[in-house]
Residue frames as a rotation matrix with the C-alpha (Angstrom) as fourth column:
MET 1
0.580 0.814 0.000 0.00
0.814 -0.580 0.000 0.00
0.000 0.000 -1.000 0.00
LYS 2
-0.227 -0.680 0.698 1.40
0.665 -0.631 -0.399 3.35
0.712 0.373 0.595 -1.03
SER 3
0.412 0.283 -0.866 1.86
0.854 -0.450 0.259 5.99
-0.316 -0.847 -0.427 1.67
VAL 4
-0.048 -0.363 0.931 2.20
0.646 -0.722 -0.249 9.69
0.762 0.589 0.269 0.82
THR 5
0.014 -0.018 -1.000 3.22
0.913 -0.408 0.020 12.43
-0.408 -0.913 0.011 3.27
TYR 6
0.236 0.136 0.962 2.29
0.640 -0.767 -0.049 16.06
0.731 0.628 -0.268 2.63
ASN 7
-0.706 -0.399 -0.586 3.59
0.687 -0.589 -0.427 19.21
-0.174 -0.703 0.689 4.29
LEU 8
0.053 0.907 0.417 0.41
0.901 -0.224 0.372 21.21
0.431 0.356 -0.829 4.70
HIS 9
-0.917 -0.343 -0.205 -0.22
0.394 -0.863 -0.317 24.94
-0.068 -0.371 0.926 5.22
SER 10
0.223 0.919 -0.324 -3.10
0.689 -0.384 -0.615 27.29
-0.690 -0.085 -0.719 5.81
PHE 11
0.650 0.053 0.758 -3.48
0.689 -0.461 -0.559 30.05
0.320 0.886 -0.337 3.24
SER 12
0.946 -0.247 0.211 -1.79
-0.301 -0.910 0.285 32.63
0.122 -0.333 -0.935 5.48
GLU 13
0.495 -0.793 0.355 1.20
-0.114 0.346 0.931 30.34
-0.861 -0.502 0.081 5.93
LEU 14
0.586 -0.251 0.770 1.91
0.783 0.421 -0.459 30.15
-0.209 0.872 0.443 2.22
SER 15
-0.554 -0.787 -0.271 4.63
0.578 -0.598 0.555 32.21
-0.599 0.151 0.787 0.57
PRO 16
-0.148 0.498 -0.855 3.45
-0.413 -0.816 -0.404 35.22
-0.899 0.293 0.326 -1.49
LEU 17
-0.680 -0.162 -0.715 4.09
-0.733 0.186 0.655 33.26
0.027 0.969 -0.246 -4.69
ALA 18
-0.923 0.351 -0.159 2.11
0.354 0.935 0.009 30.26
0.152 -0.048 -0.987 -3.45
GLN 19
-0.380 0.814 -0.440 -0.72
0.300 -0.342 -0.891 32.52
-0.875 -0.470 -0.114 -2.28
GLN 20
-0.305 0.227 -0.925 -0.92
-0.779 -0.618 0.105 33.96
-0.548 0.753 0.365 -5.78
GLN 21
-0.903 -0.030 -0.429 -1.12
-0.292 0.775 0.560 30.43
0.315 0.631 -0.709 -7.17
ALA 22
-0.729 0.665 -0.165 -3.98
0.614 0.527 -0.587 29.62
-0.304 -0.529 -0.792 -4.81
ILE 23
-0.220 0.635 -0.740 -5.78
-0.153 -0.772 -0.617 32.82
-0.963 -0.022 0.267 -5.80
SER 24
-0.550 -0.051 -0.834 -5.33
-0.823 -0.142 0.551 32.09
-0.146 0.989 0.036 -9.50
ASP 25
-0.957 0.201 -0.209 -6.64
0.154 0.963 0.222 28.55
0.246 0.180 -0.952 -9.06
TYR 26
-0.487 0.811 -0.323 -9.68
0.520 -0.027 -0.854 29.85
-0.702 -0.584 -0.409 -7.19
ARG 27
-0.199 0.390 -0.899 -10.38
-0.534 -0.813 -0.234 32.46
-0.822 0.433 0.370 -9.85
SER 28
-0.821 -0.187 -0.539 -10.04
-0.568 0.358 0.741 29.89
0.054 0.915 -0.400 -12.65
THR 29
-0.833 0.553 -0.012 -12.97
0.546 0.819 -0.176 27.94
-0.088 -0.153 -0.984 -11.22
GLY 30
-0.449 0.672 0.588 -15.25
0.174 -0.580 0.796 30.99
0.876 0.460 0.144 -11.47
GLN 31
0.066 0.490 -0.869 -16.00
0.945 0.247 0.212 30.91
0.319 -0.836 -0.447 -7.77
ASP 32
-0.827 -0.445 -0.343 -14.81
0.538 -0.803 -0.257 34.49
-0.161 -0.397 0.904 -7.41
PHE 33
-0.628 0.661 0.410 -18.10
-0.062 -0.568 0.820 35.68
0.776 0.490 0.398 -8.93
ASP 34
0.184 0.718 -0.671 -19.83
0.692 0.390 0.607 34.37
0.698 -0.576 -0.425 -5.80
LEU 35
-0.438 -0.424 -0.792 -18.05
0.871 -0.420 -0.256 37.09
-0.224 -0.802 0.553 -3.84
PHE 36
-0.981 0.094 0.171 -19.91
-0.011 -0.901 0.434 39.74
0.195 0.423 0.885 -5.85
ASP 37
-0.341 0.906 -0.252 -23.27
0.866 0.198 -0.458 40.76
-0.365 -0.375 -0.852 -4.35
ASP 38
-0.866 -0.030 0.499 -25.12
0.349 -0.751 0.561 43.19
0.358 0.660 0.661 -6.60
GLN 39
-0.077 0.983 -0.164 -28.41
0.905 0.138 0.402 43.37
0.418 -0.118 -0.901 -4.71
PHE 40
0.126 0.120 -0.985 -27.68
0.769 -0.639 0.021 46.38
-0.627 -0.760 -0.173 -2.52
ILE 41
-0.735 -0.464 -0.494 -26.26
0.086 -0.787 0.611 48.55
-0.672 0.407 0.619 -5.28
LEU 42
-0.800 0.512 0.312 -29.07
0.415 0.096 0.905 47.66
0.433 0.854 -0.289 -7.70
GLN 43
0.160 0.873 -0.460 -31.64
0.981 -0.088 0.174 48.59
0.112 -0.479 -0.871 -5.05
ASP 44
-0.177 -0.311 -0.934 -29.81
0.467 -0.862 0.198 51.88
-0.866 -0.401 0.298 -4.52
PHE 45
-0.984 -0.160 0.073 -30.04
0.129 -0.375 0.918 52.54
-0.120 0.913 0.390 -8.28
ARG 46
-0.356 0.927 0.120 -33.78
0.739 0.201 0.644 51.83
0.573 0.318 -0.756 -8.23
ASP 47
0.210 0.396 -0.894 -34.21
0.896 -0.443 0.014 54.16
-0.391 -0.804 -0.448 -5.25
GLN 48
-0.617 -0.522 -0.588 -32.31
0.243 -0.838 0.488 56.94
-0.748 0.158 0.644 -7.04
LEU 49
-0.920 0.311 0.240 -34.49
0.213 -0.116 0.970 56.61
0.329 0.943 0.040 -10.13
GLY 50
-0.074 0.947 -0.314 -37.62
0.929 0.180 0.323 56.55
0.362 -0.268 -0.893 -8.01
LEU 51
-0.115 -0.033 -0.993 -36.67
0.719 -0.692 -0.061 59.82
-0.685 -0.721 0.103 -6.34
ILE 52
-0.799 -0.192 -0.570 -36.77
-0.181 -0.827 0.532 61.64
-0.574 0.528 0.626 -9.68
GLY 53
-0.143 0.922 -0.361 -40.19
-0.821 -0.314 -0.476 60.39
-0.552 0.228 0.802 -10.70
LEU 54
-0.424 -0.033 -0.905 -39.66
-0.720 0.618 0.315 56.96
0.549 0.786 -0.286 -12.28
TYR 55
0.007 0.416 0.909 -41.55
-0.775 0.577 -0.258 53.78
-0.632 -0.703 0.326 -11.43
LYS 56
0.929 0.284 0.235 -41.92
-0.130 0.850 -0.511 50.18
-0.345 0.444 0.827 -12.69
ILE 57
0.366 -0.896 -0.251 -38.12
-0.930 -0.342 -0.136 50.08
0.036 0.283 -0.958 -12.69
THR 58
0.895 -0.270 0.354 -36.19
0.203 0.955 0.216 46.99
-0.396 -0.121 0.910 -13.72
ILE 59
0.412 -0.849 -0.329 -32.43
-0.867 -0.477 0.144 46.98
-0.280 0.226 -0.933 -14.18
ASP 60
0.928 -0.179 0.328 -30.50
0.258 0.941 -0.217 44.49
-0.270 0.286 0.919 -16.31
TYR 61
0.441 -0.831 -0.339 -26.83
-0.856 -0.503 0.119 44.19
-0.270 0.237 -0.933 -17.07
THR 62
0.926 -0.374 -0.058 -24.21
0.343 0.894 -0.289 41.91
0.160 0.248 0.955 -18.56
GLY 63
0.573 -0.778 0.258 -20.61
-0.776 -0.616 -0.134 42.04
0.264 -0.123 -0.957 -17.47
PHE 64
0.790 -0.166 -0.590 -17.80
-0.037 -0.974 0.225 42.42
-0.612 -0.155 -0.776 -17.10
SER 65
-0.211 -0.974 0.085 -15.48
-0.020 0.091 0.996 41.40
-0.977 0.208 -0.039 -19.92
GLY 66
-0.092 0.238 0.967 -17.44
0.907 0.421 -0.017 41.32
-0.411 0.875 -0.255 -23.16
GLN 67
-0.907 -0.312 0.282 -17.51
0.415 -0.772 0.482 44.02
0.068 0.554 0.830 -25.80
GLY 68
-0.361 0.858 0.366 -21.29
0.089 -0.358 0.929 44.37
0.928 0.368 0.053 -25.53
ASP 69
-0.280 0.235 -0.931 -21.45
0.930 0.305 -0.203 44.38
0.236 -0.923 -0.304 -21.74
GLY 70
-0.830 0.036 0.557 -23.25
-0.104 -0.990 -0.091 47.19
0.548 -0.133 0.826 -19.98
LEU 71
-0.721 0.610 -0.327 -26.37
0.525 0.174 -0.833 48.17
-0.451 -0.773 -0.446 -18.07
SER 72
-0.738 0.590 0.328 -29.85
-0.072 -0.552 0.830 49.25
0.671 0.589 0.450 -19.07
PHE 73
-0.840 0.535 -0.086 -33.11
0.196 0.152 -0.969 49.89
-0.505 -0.831 -0.233 -17.29
ASN 74
-0.469 0.822 0.324 -36.79
0.527 -0.034 0.849 49.78
0.709 0.569 -0.417 -18.11
ALA 75
-0.677 0.296 -0.674 -39.07
0.568 -0.371 -0.734 52.32
-0.467 -0.880 0.083 -16.46
GLN 76
0.088 0.696 0.713 -41.96
0.797 -0.479 0.369 54.69
0.598 0.536 -0.596 -16.86
VAL 77
-0.911 -0.361 0.200 -42.01
0.207 -0.818 -0.537 58.29
0.357 -0.447 0.820 -15.72
ALA 78
-0.132 0.894 -0.427 -44.80
0.978 0.188 0.091 58.88
0.161 -0.406 -0.900 -13.21
ASP 79
0.543 0.230 -0.807 -43.99
0.491 -0.867 0.083 62.50
-0.681 -0.441 -0.584 -12.36
ILE 80
0.459 -0.333 0.824 -43.12
0.843 -0.130 -0.522 64.33
0.281 0.934 0.221 -15.58
PRO 81
0.805 -0.169 0.569 -42.41
-0.165 -0.985 -0.059 67.79
0.570 -0.047 -0.820 -14.08
LEU 82
0.752 -0.550 0.362 -40.17
-0.381 0.086 0.921 66.33
-0.538 -0.831 -0.145 -11.36
PHE 83
0.479 -0.575 0.664 -38.29
0.663 0.732 0.155 64.18
-0.575 0.366 0.732 -13.86
LEU 84
0.540 -0.258 0.801 -37.69
0.671 -0.442 -0.595 66.97
0.508 0.859 -0.066 -16.39
SER 85
0.841 -0.241 0.485 -36.61
-0.431 -0.839 0.331 69.33
0.328 -0.487 -0.809 -13.62
SER 86
0.726 -0.557 0.404 -34.26
-0.117 0.480 0.870 66.68
-0.678 -0.678 0.283 -12.22
ILE 87
0.281 -0.646 0.710 -32.50
0.873 0.480 0.092 66.17
-0.400 0.594 0.698 -15.54
GLY 88
-0.402 -0.502 -0.766 -32.22
0.305 -0.862 0.406 69.93
-0.864 -0.070 0.499 -16.08
TYR 89
-0.657 0.211 0.724 -34.62
0.739 -0.008 0.674 70.21
0.148 0.977 -0.151 -19.01
THR 90
-0.334 0.563 -0.756 -36.40
0.144 -0.762 -0.631 73.53
-0.931 -0.320 0.174 -19.52
PRO 91
0.209 0.470 0.858 -38.74
0.915 0.216 -0.342 73.81
-0.346 0.856 -0.384 -22.53
ALA 92
-0.859 -0.510 0.044 -37.74
0.478 -0.768 0.426 76.57
-0.184 0.387 0.904 -24.93
PRO 93
-0.311 0.765 -0.564 -40.27
-0.227 -0.636 -0.738 79.38
-0.923 -0.102 0.371 -25.52
ASP 94
-0.514 0.232 0.826 -42.61
0.784 0.518 0.343 78.56
-0.348 0.824 -0.448 -28.38
PRO 95
-0.989 0.114 -0.098 -43.93
-0.143 -0.913 0.381 81.27
-0.046 0.391 0.919 -30.73
ASN 96
-0.285 0.939 -0.192 -47.33
-0.417 0.058 0.907 79.54
0.863 0.338 0.375 -30.76
PRO 97
-0.713 -0.046 0.700 -48.56
-0.701 0.090 -0.708 79.18
-0.030 -0.995 -0.096 -27.14
ALA 98
0.329 0.944 0.017 -51.56
-0.940 0.329 -0.093 77.17
-0.093 0.015 0.996 -28.29
ILE 99
0.871 -0.035 -0.489 -49.34
-0.130 0.945 -0.299 74.20
0.473 0.324 0.819 -29.21
ALA 100
-0.023 -0.954 0.300 -46.31
-0.708 -0.196 -0.678 74.90
0.706 -0.228 -0.671 -27.05
PHE 101
0.367 0.076 -0.927 -45.23
0.392 0.891 0.229 71.95
0.843 -0.448 0.297 -24.91
GLY 102
-0.368 -0.586 -0.722 -44.61
0.848 0.107 -0.519 72.43
0.382 -0.803 0.457 -21.22
LYS 103
-0.668 0.119 0.734 -46.84
-0.114 -0.992 0.056 75.43
0.735 -0.046 0.676 -20.63
SER 104
0.014 0.770 0.638 -49.45
-0.934 -0.217 0.283 73.85
0.357 -0.600 0.716 -18.37
PRO 105
-0.504 -0.136 0.853 -50.07
-0.619 0.746 -0.247 70.86
-0.602 -0.652 -0.460 -16.07
ARG 106
0.597 0.791 0.136 -52.61
-0.436 0.462 -0.772 69.56
-0.673 0.402 0.621 -18.60
GLU 107
0.619 -0.410 -0.670 -49.89
-0.682 0.141 -0.717 69.11
0.388 0.901 -0.192 -21.19
TYR 108
-0.527 -0.786 0.324 -47.70
-0.843 0.437 -0.313 67.29
0.104 -0.438 -0.893 -18.71
ASN 109
-0.152 0.561 0.814 -50.61
-0.502 0.666 -0.552 64.94
-0.851 -0.493 0.181 -17.98
GLU 110
0.831 0.511 -0.221 -50.94
-0.415 0.306 -0.857 64.19
-0.370 0.803 0.466 -21.69
MET 111
0.200 -0.853 -0.483 -47.29
-0.875 0.067 -0.480 63.11
0.441 0.518 -0.733 -22.00
ASP 112
0.958 -0.018 0.287 -45.87
-0.122 0.878 0.463 59.66
-0.260 -0.479 0.838 -21.53
ILE 113
0.193 -0.947 -0.255 -42.15
-0.917 -0.082 -0.390 58.86
0.349 0.309 -0.885 -21.22
THR 114
0.901 0.122 0.416 -41.09
-0.264 0.916 0.302 55.22
-0.344 -0.382 0.858 -21.20
PHE 115
-0.157 -0.951 -0.267 -37.73
-0.986 0.134 0.103 53.45
-0.062 0.280 -0.958 -21.35
TRP 116
0.690 0.572 0.443 -38.22
-0.507 0.819 -0.269 50.01
-0.517 -0.039 0.855 -22.86
SER 117
-0.291 -0.873 0.390 -35.82
-0.321 0.473 0.820 47.22
-0.901 0.114 -0.419 -23.83
ARG 118
-0.017 0.174 -0.985 -35.57
-0.992 0.118 0.038 46.06
0.123 0.978 0.170 -27.40
PRO 119
0.774 0.387 0.501 -36.56
-0.483 0.873 0.073 42.40
-0.409 -0.298 0.862 -27.75
ASN 120
0.921 -0.318 0.224 -34.17
0.380 0.859 -0.342 39.53
-0.083 0.400 0.913 -28.42
THR 121
0.563 -0.799 0.209 -30.94
-0.577 -0.561 -0.594 41.29
0.592 0.214 -0.777 -27.52
LEU 122
0.376 -0.509 -0.774 -28.02
0.465 0.826 -0.318 39.14
0.802 -0.240 0.547 -26.37
TYR 123
-0.665 -0.683 -0.301 -26.50
0.643 -0.318 -0.697 41.87
0.380 -0.657 0.651 -24.24
ARG 124
0.628 0.746 -0.220 -27.91
0.764 -0.537 0.358 44.48
0.149 -0.393 -0.907 -21.91
ASN 125
-0.549 -0.779 -0.304 -26.28
0.804 -0.591 0.063 47.86
-0.229 -0.210 0.951 -22.30
GLU 126
-0.399 0.383 -0.833 -27.25
0.090 -0.888 -0.451 51.51
-0.913 -0.255 0.320 -22.77
ARG 127
-0.733 0.071 -0.677 -27.90
-0.655 -0.345 0.673 50.93
-0.185 0.936 0.299 -26.49
THR 128
-0.897 0.387 -0.215 -30.43
0.275 0.867 0.416 48.11
0.348 0.314 -0.883 -26.01
VAL 129
-0.254 0.834 -0.490 -33.23
0.795 -0.108 -0.596 50.34
-0.550 -0.542 -0.636 -24.68
ASP 130
-0.443 0.210 0.872 -35.40
0.641 -0.606 0.471 52.83
0.627 0.767 0.134 -26.52
THR 131
-0.814 0.267 -0.516 -36.64
0.218 -0.682 -0.698 56.13
-0.538 -0.680 0.497 -25.14
LEU 132
-0.481 0.748 0.458 -40.30
0.767 0.105 0.633 56.50
0.425 0.656 -0.624 -26.06
ILE 133
-0.831 0.236 -0.504 -42.03
0.120 -0.809 -0.576 59.86
-0.543 -0.539 0.644 -25.72
ASP 134
-0.488 0.761 0.428 -45.68
0.795 0.185 0.577 60.23
0.360 0.622 -0.695 -26.55
ILE 135
-0.819 0.291 -0.495 -47.58
0.022 -0.846 -0.533 63.53
-0.573 -0.447 0.686 -26.53
ASN 136
-0.022 0.911 -0.411 -51.25
-0.712 -0.303 -0.634 63.57
-0.702 0.278 0.655 -27.53
ASP 137
0.573 0.246 0.782 -50.76
0.124 0.917 -0.379 60.11
-0.810 0.314 0.495 -29.11
ILE 138
0.917 -0.377 -0.131 -48.05
-0.223 -0.213 -0.951 61.45
0.331 0.901 -0.279 -31.41
ALA 139
0.670 -0.724 -0.163 -44.71
0.708 0.558 0.433 59.68
-0.222 -0.406 0.887 -31.01
THR 140
0.897 -0.442 -0.004 -41.83
-0.436 -0.881 -0.183 62.11
0.078 0.166 -0.983 -30.59
ASP 141
0.739 -0.661 0.130 -38.44
0.601 0.734 0.317 60.70
-0.305 -0.156 0.939 -31.52
HIS 142
-0.215 -0.821 0.528 -36.50
0.871 -0.406 -0.277 63.86
0.442 0.401 0.803 -32.27
GLY 143
0.440 0.353 0.826 -36.15
0.090 -0.932 0.351 67.43
0.893 -0.080 -0.442 -31.10
PRO 144
-0.304 -0.687 0.660 -34.77
-0.541 -0.445 -0.713 69.04
0.784 -0.574 -0.236 -27.93
LEU 145
0.371 0.496 0.785 -37.03
-0.928 0.239 0.287 67.14
-0.046 -0.835 0.548 -25.50
TYR 146
0.990 -0.004 -0.140 -36.11
-0.020 0.985 -0.169 63.72
0.138 0.170 0.976 -26.87
ASP 147
0.287 -0.958 0.010 -32.43
0.077 0.013 -0.997 64.66
0.955 0.287 0.077 -27.13
ALA 148
-0.169 -0.331 0.928 -32.33
-0.827 -0.464 -0.316 65.82
0.536 -0.822 -0.195 -23.50
VAL 149
0.615 0.482 0.624 -34.08
-0.751 0.600 0.277 62.73
-0.241 -0.639 0.731 -22.15
GLU 150
0.943 -0.266 -0.199 -32.02
0.137 0.856 -0.498 60.33
0.302 0.442 0.844 -24.24
ALA 151
0.078 -0.960 0.268 -28.74
-0.219 -0.278 -0.935 62.03
0.973 0.014 -0.232 -23.32
TRP 152
0.000 -0.006 1.000 -29.65
-0.991 -0.135 -0.001 61.72
0.135 -0.991 -0.006 -19.65
ARG 153
0.870 0.413 0.269 -30.60
-0.451 0.888 0.093 58.06
-0.200 -0.202 0.959 -20.02
LEU 154
0.695 -0.664 -0.274 -27.38
0.162 0.516 -0.841 57.12
0.700 0.540 0.467 -21.80
ALA 155
-0.185 -0.798 0.574 -25.24
-0.485 -0.434 -0.759 58.94
0.855 -0.419 -0.307 -19.25
LYS 156
0.240 0.357 0.903 -27.16
-0.969 0.138 0.204 57.37
-0.052 -0.924 0.379 -16.35
CYS 157
0.987 0.122 -0.109 -26.71
-0.137 0.980 -0.146 53.86
0.089 0.159 0.983 -17.73
LEU 158
0.343 -0.935 -0.086 -22.98
0.142 0.142 -0.980 54.38
0.929 0.324 0.181 -18.19
ASP 159
-0.207 -0.398 0.894 -22.61
-0.764 -0.505 -0.401 55.84
0.611 -0.766 -0.199 -14.71
MET 160
0.559 0.485 0.672 -24.49
-0.805 0.513 0.299 53.00
-0.200 -0.708 0.677 -13.02
TYR 161
0.931 -0.258 -0.258 -22.55
0.121 0.886 -0.448 50.38
0.344 0.386 0.856 -14.96
SER 162
0.055 -0.960 0.276 -19.29
-0.196 -0.281 -0.939 52.07
0.979 -0.002 -0.203 -13.99
GLN 163
-0.058 -0.002 0.998 -20.27
-0.984 -0.171 -0.057 51.87
0.170 -0.985 0.008 -10.31
LEU 164
0.857 0.438 0.272 -21.34
-0.471 0.879 0.071 48.25
-0.208 -0.189 0.960 -10.68
GLU 165
0.697 -0.663 -0.272 -18.09
0.139 0.497 -0.857 47.36
0.703 0.560 0.438 -12.46
ALA 166
-0.158 -0.768 0.620 -16.06
-0.590 -0.430 -0.683 49.04
0.792 -0.474 -0.385 -9.73
LEU 167
0.279 0.338 0.899 -17.90
-0.938 0.298 0.179 47.03
-0.207 -0.893 0.400 -7.06
TYR 168
0.992 0.076 -0.102 -17.29
-0.104 0.945 -0.312 43.84
0.072 0.320 0.945 -9.02
SER 169
0.325 -0.945 -0.041 -13.57
-0.047 0.027 -0.999 44.60
0.945 0.327 -0.035 -9.34
GLU 170
-0.225 -0.371 0.901 -13.32
-0.874 -0.331 -0.355 45.32
0.430 -0.868 -0.249 -5.62
SER 171
0.519 0.570 0.637 -15.33
-0.808 0.571 0.146 42.23
-0.281 -0.590 0.757 -4.65
THR 172
0.983 -0.121 0.140 -13.27
0.162 0.930 -0.331 39.87
-0.090 0.348 0.933 -6.80
SER 173
0.533 -0.843 0.076 -9.86
-0.715 -0.496 -0.492 41.43
0.452 0.207 -0.868 -6.29
ASP 174
-0.098 -0.677 -0.729 -6.87
0.064 0.727 -0.684 39.40
0.993 -0.114 -0.028 -5.13
ALA 175
-0.844 -0.238 0.481 -7.26
-0.408 -0.296 -0.863 40.91
0.348 -0.925 0.153 -1.66
ALA 176
0.024 0.944 0.329 -10.93
-0.999 0.033 -0.020 39.89
-0.030 -0.328 0.944 -1.45
ILE 177
0.588 0.140 -0.797 -10.16
-0.360 0.927 -0.102 36.36
0.724 0.347 0.596 -2.63
ALA 178
-0.489 -0.842 -0.229 -7.28
-0.066 0.298 -0.952 36.08
0.870 -0.451 -0.201 -0.13
ILE 179
-0.618 0.351 0.704 -9.67
-0.786 -0.262 -0.560 36.91
-0.012 -0.899 0.438 2.71
GLU 180
0.477 0.860 -0.181 -12.18
-0.870 0.491 0.040 34.35
0.123 0.138 0.983 1.43
LEU 181
0.305 -0.424 -0.853 -9.54
-0.161 0.860 -0.485 31.63
0.939 0.285 0.194 1.15
GLU 182
-0.784 -0.582 0.218 -8.29
-0.275 0.010 -0.961 32.28
0.557 -0.813 -0.168 4.66
LEU 183
-0.306 0.764 0.568 -11.86
-0.937 -0.136 -0.321 32.13
-0.168 -0.631 0.758 6.03
LYS 184
0.502 0.516 -0.694 -12.54
-0.687 0.726 0.043 28.84
0.526 0.455 0.719 4.22
GLY 185
0.329 -0.423 0.844 -9.79
-0.839 0.280 0.467 27.24
-0.434 -0.862 -0.263 6.29
GLU 186
0.996 0.006 -0.089 -8.68
-0.052 0.846 -0.531 24.78
0.072 0.533 0.843 3.61
VAL 187
0.417 -0.898 0.140 -5.18
-0.115 0.101 0.988 23.33
-0.902 -0.428 -0.061 3.55
TYR 188
0.891 -0.181 -0.416 -2.60
-0.450 -0.223 -0.865 23.70
0.064 0.958 -0.280 0.81
LEU 189
0.563 -0.824 0.066 0.64
0.826 0.564 -0.016 22.17
-0.024 0.064 0.998 -0.34
GLU 190
-0.051 -0.685 -0.726 3.67
0.540 -0.631 0.557 24.41
-0.840 -0.364 0.402 -0.22
SER 191
-0.810 -0.282 0.514 3.13
0.580 -0.258 0.773 25.27
-0.085 0.924 0.373 -3.89
GLY 192
-0.755 0.605 -0.254 -0.29
-0.531 -0.791 -0.306 26.75
-0.385 -0.096 0.918 -3.19
VAL 193
-0.525 0.576 -0.627 -2.23
-0.369 0.509 0.777 23.81
0.767 0.639 -0.055 -4.61
LEU 194
0.184 0.687 0.703 -5.18
-0.977 0.053 0.204 22.69
0.103 -0.724 0.682 -2.52
LEU 195
-0.679 -0.433 0.593 -4.62
-0.563 0.826 -0.040 19.33
-0.472 -0.361 -0.804 -0.89
VAL 196
0.124 0.825 0.552 -7.98
-0.074 0.562 -0.824 18.07
-0.990 0.062 0.130 -2.14
ASN 197
0.767 0.120 -0.631 -7.05
-0.602 -0.209 -0.771 18.97
-0.224 0.971 -0.088 -5.71
GLN 198
-0.248 -0.946 -0.210 -3.71
-0.964 0.261 -0.039 17.24
0.092 0.193 -0.977 -5.42
VAL 199
-0.574 0.094 0.813 -5.30
-0.321 0.888 -0.329 14.08
-0.753 -0.450 -0.480 -4.01
ASN 200
0.492 0.863 0.116 -7.99
-0.166 0.224 -0.960 14.05
-0.854 0.454 0.253 -6.68
SER 201
0.529 -0.369 -0.764 -5.35
-0.848 -0.217 -0.483 14.39
0.012 0.904 -0.428 -9.43
GLU 202
-0.537 -0.834 0.128 -3.50
-0.842 0.540 -0.015 11.37
-0.056 -0.116 -0.992 -8.09
TYR 203
-0.716 0.311 0.625 -6.45
0.022 0.905 -0.426 9.01
-0.698 -0.291 -0.654 -8.00
């Protein structure tokens, strides 16, 4: 019967080079993604959007290494005056007050602003959602109002994705993985290879 003796170490007892090996092995299994918890930051995003008049908010994203990765959100605007004020939009004076937009609460009530995902898109990013503005049942897809709303939406998506990406990078950094490996309390060979992996490779 074959007998094998191993010199075992906790993660903290490994040399810096061996610790890096252990971290790399852990990351190669994809387990590092489990260290990333997006729920709190996504709820914060929803709260921020709600404070400026949006509702029925859903946020989707793909990340964090593909060319099409990004973040988008679906929502409807419940409070038009609050929303437009929050994004800094002020309607320009119109020479014909009878048809000028933004002159009375009635006209605000007749407007609908919706952010809606395009169907069948592989990725979720700022370009996979359409801004839909409807006034008196006439779709508005150009002009200063649309441009202002769409510019805000694109910038907001990019900003939220940037924050999400930063949290992901922090959560899955070498330092974060090192803490996780120490807490797990597993044992390693001097090289940084997990004992269980070494044993499994031998049998």
